[in-house]
PATORKOL-48803 format. One record per residue (C-alpha): x, y, z. Coordinates in steps of 0.001 Angstrom, whole numbers. Example, Ala and Ser with C-alpha at 12.3 -4.5 7.8 and 13.67 -1.06 7.14 Angstrom:
{site {12300,-4500,7800}};
{site {13670,-1060,7140}};
END
This chain:
{site {-10783,12028,-19537}};
{site {-13351,9512,-18352}};
{site {-13279,9406,-14561}};
{site {-15594,6377,-14649}};
{site {-12920,4363,-16461}};
{site {-10320,5262,-13857}};
{site {-12763,4500,-11044}};
{site {-13441,1073,-12476}};
{site {-9745,325,-12911}};
{site {-9199,1327,-9299}};
{site {-12037,-928,-8192}};
{site {-10489,-3861,-10062}};
{site {-6982,-3156,-8773}};
{site {-5318,-5217,-11503}};
{site {-5756,-5846,-15198}};
{site {-3904,-8040,-17689}};
{site {-1665,-6852,-20495}};
{site {-2377,-9185,-23395}};
{site {-291,-9998,-26463}};
{site {-2635,-12000,-28676}};
{site {-1615,-13665,-31941}};
{site {-4959,-15260,-32827}};
{site {-8137,-13203,-32724}};
{site {-10160,-16400,-32314}};
{site {-8653,-16796,-28842}};
{site {-10420,-13628,-27673}};
{site {-13698,-15332,-26720}};
{site {-12277,-18135,-24536}};
{site {-9863,-15611,-23048}};
{site {-12699,-13262,-22163}};
{site {-14646,-16142,-20650}};
{site {-11665,-17132,-18485}};
{site {-11185,-13576,-17198}};
{site {-14871,-13152,-16424}};
{site {-14989,-16456,-14548}};
{site {-12062,-15245,-12482}};
{site {-13869,-12035,-11570}};
{site {-11565,-9844,-13647}};
{site {-13697,-8171,-16351}};
{site {-10913,-6112,-17906}};
{site {-8301,-6529,-20625}};
{site {-5612,-4393,-22206}};
{site {-4920,-5778,-25677}};
{site {-1606,-4507,-26996}};
{site {-981,-3388,-30555}};
{site {2044,-5649,-30800}};
{site {377,-8119,-33173}};
{site {-1823,-7875,-36291}};
{site {-4679,-9539,-34376}};
{site {-5039,-6718,-31827}};
{site {-7841,-4683,-33407}};
{site {-9972,-7730,-34201}};
{site {-9442,-9125,-30696}};
{site {-10533,-5813,-29148}};
{site {-13595,-5738,-31376}};
{site {-14502,-9315,-30434}};
{site {-14087,-8750,-26702}};
{site {-16072,-5517,-26783}};
{site {-18892,-7126,-28776}};
{site {-19132,-10466,-26986}};
{site {-18539,-9187,-23444}};
{site {-20152,-5750,-23048}};
{site {-19623,-5976,-19296}};
{site {-15860,-6105,-19824}};
{site {-13703,-2977,-19749}};
{site {-11573,-3377,-22865}};
{site {-8574,-1174,-23580}};
{site {-5717,-974,-26049}};
{site {-2040,-882,-25183}};
{site {1231,-100,-26966}};
{site {-574,2592,-28946}};
{site {2151,4561,-30699}};
{site {316,6588,-33341}};
{site {-2918,8381,-34148}};
{site {-3705,5654,-36677}};
{site {-3420,2951,-34022}};
{site {-5469,5028,-31589}};
{site {-8245,5384,-34152}};
{site {-8207,1667,-34954}};
{site {-8397,839,-31252}};
{site {-11193,3291,-30512}};
{site {-13178,2298,-33599}};
{site {-12818,-1352,-32550}};
{site {-14370,-627,-29158}};
{site {-11443,207,-26855}};
{site {-12606,2330,-23956}};
{site {-9154,3380,-22800}};
{site {-5703,3739,-24346}};
{site {-2249,3142,-22917}};
{site {1098,3942,-24485}};
{site {4646,3118,-23374}};
{site {5697,6768,-23520}};
{site {4342,10298,-23622}};
{site {3468,11286,-27191}};
{site {1659,14646,-27052}};
{site {157,14163,-30524}};
{site {-1473,10867,-29546}};
{site {-2555,12291,-26185}};
{site {-4208,15294,-27854}};
{site {-5961,13055,-30369}};
{site {-7410,10749,-27704}};
{site {-8588,13720,-25663}};
{site {-10206,15138,-28795}};
{site {-11998,11848,-29366}};
{site {-13141,11712,-25765}};
{site {-11326,8495,-24872}};
{site {-9282,8106,-21705}};
{site {-5549,7815,-22323}};
{site {-2873,6830,-19835}};
{site {486,7696,-21414}};
{site {3647,6122,-20061}};
{site {5989,8238,-17953}};
{site {9086,7582,-15869}};
{site {10596,11000,-15116}};
{site {9367,14162,-13401}};
{site {9748,16034,-16698}};
{site {7398,13621,-18478}};
{site {4954,13756,-15579}};
{site {4852,17548,-15732}};
{site {4334,17414,-19504}};
{site {1363,15091,-18996}};
{site {3,17328,-16270}};
{site {138,20169,-18763}};
{site {-2409,18211,-20826}};
{site {-4697,17963,-17825}};
{site {-3833,14329,-17059}};
{site {-3673,13168,-13447}};
{site {-3497,9378,-13873}};
{site {-496,8053,-15780}};
{site {1087,4754,-16681}};
{site {4397,4292,-14826}};
{site {6652,2260,-17111}};
{site {8939,372,-16802}};
{site {8095,288,-13121}};
{site {10629,-2076,-11572}};
{site {13464,-1138,-13912}};
{site {13036,2527,-12952}};
{site {13203,1844,-9233}};
{site {9767,509,-8463}};
{site {7750,1610,-5501}};
{site {10569,3499,-3777}};
{site {11025,5653,-6887}};
{site {7291,6330,-7114}};
{site {7177,7373,-3482}};
{site {10106,9742,-4035}};
{site {8581,11534,-7023}};
{site {5154,11584,-5387}};
{site {6430,13921,-2695}};
{site {6625,16985,-5006}};
{site {4048,15654,-7506}};
{site {1377,14509,-5081}};
{site {-1558,15266,-7394}};
{site {-689,12414,-9808}};
{site {-1649,8751,-9517}};
{site {-310,5771,-11426}};
{site {-857,2515,-13265}};
{site {2479,716,-12767}};
{site {3524,-1817,-15404}};
{site {6783,-3563,-16116}};
{site {8044,-6059,-13562}};
{site {4886,-6066,-11459}};
{site {3895,-9590,-10400}};
{site {2040,-11489,-7690}};
{site {4989,-11146,-5317}};
{site {5282,-7349,-5315}};
{site {1642,-6623,-6170}};
{site {559,-6222,-2497}};
{site {3163,-3523,-1866}};
{site {2131,-1541,-4928}};
{site {-1571,-1790,-4105}};
{site {-983,-564,-558}};
{site {409,2772,-1825}};
{site {-2347,5374,-2125}};
{site {-961,6792,-5384}};
{site {-1614,3511,-7199}};
{site {-4877,3230,-9117}};
{site {-4348,-239,-10554}};
{site {-1474,-2508,-11563}};
{site {-1045,-4167,-14936}};
{site {1237,-6798,-16342}};
{site {1663,-9850,-18500}};
{site {1847,-12203,-15520}};
{site {-1923,-12789,-15618}};
{site {-2053,-13786,-19293}};
{site {1390,-15042,-20184}};
{site {1955,-15273,-23911}};
{site {2962,-18926,-23727}};
{site {-276,-19812,-21904}};
{site {-2309,-18025,-24551}};
{site {-404,-19684,-27367}};
{site {-1036,-23070,-25725}};
{site {-4690,-22130,-25176}};
{site {-4260,-22912,-21491}};
{site {-7261,-20854,-20422}};
{site {-7585,-22717,-17125}};
{site {-4098,-21544,-16152}};
{site {-5005,-17987,-17130}};
{site {-8188,-18161,-15062}};
{site {-6251,-19445,-12044}};
{site {-3677,-16638,-12270}};
{site {-6420,-14057,-12668}};
{site {-8218,-15479,-9621}};
{site {-4997,-15316,-7598}};
{site {-4503,-11683,-8622}};
{site {-8081,-10758,-7708}};
{site {-7571,-12411,-4323}};
{site {-4504,-10259,-3648}};
{site {-6493,-7109,-4435}};
{site {-9231,-8197,-2048}};
{site {-6718,-8959,695}};
{site {-5003,-5570,388}};
{site {-7921,-3297,-403}};
{site {-10840,-5257,971}};
{site {-14046,-6062,-858}};
END
């Protein structure tokens, strides 16, 4: 696991989950995020354009921390890594994919939502995990409850996180960074409304600064 990746995600406090249909939108999207002071993107493998978009972002914006999300198989993990993804997220805990990413030396944050899954991830040496679906599973109160006996684990909550509840999540010391689609809504990307994306990213960065300082 790359502690530098986790440290950078913690420094940023938030990062967008992106569902991109057109790889050619990657450059203006990257420009909008950088202008907003948010040099990070999780491109999900929910569309055929994902690998090319990751490759474009990684090539054109070397200062940006680019990751891949919704990685469900070794094949997808390899495509993401070979395209330039520096971290991997998955909706659940797949030990085969976890082992493969560890073998390739790329940070993976598998999704968990139960103590059993958390312990399974801990058995792989992981201490930072994606908590998904965050709000549907009970949100911050649930995380605080399971953190009592599992205090050595920290989280990247996704699923229902937004500007309204973001401050509460960020204030909890077990939260590394929060992710969600609220920063880059699919309809904004489809409409190529990059100004709107930049504004939402700026608002999110401002919340992080207000809660965590900097």
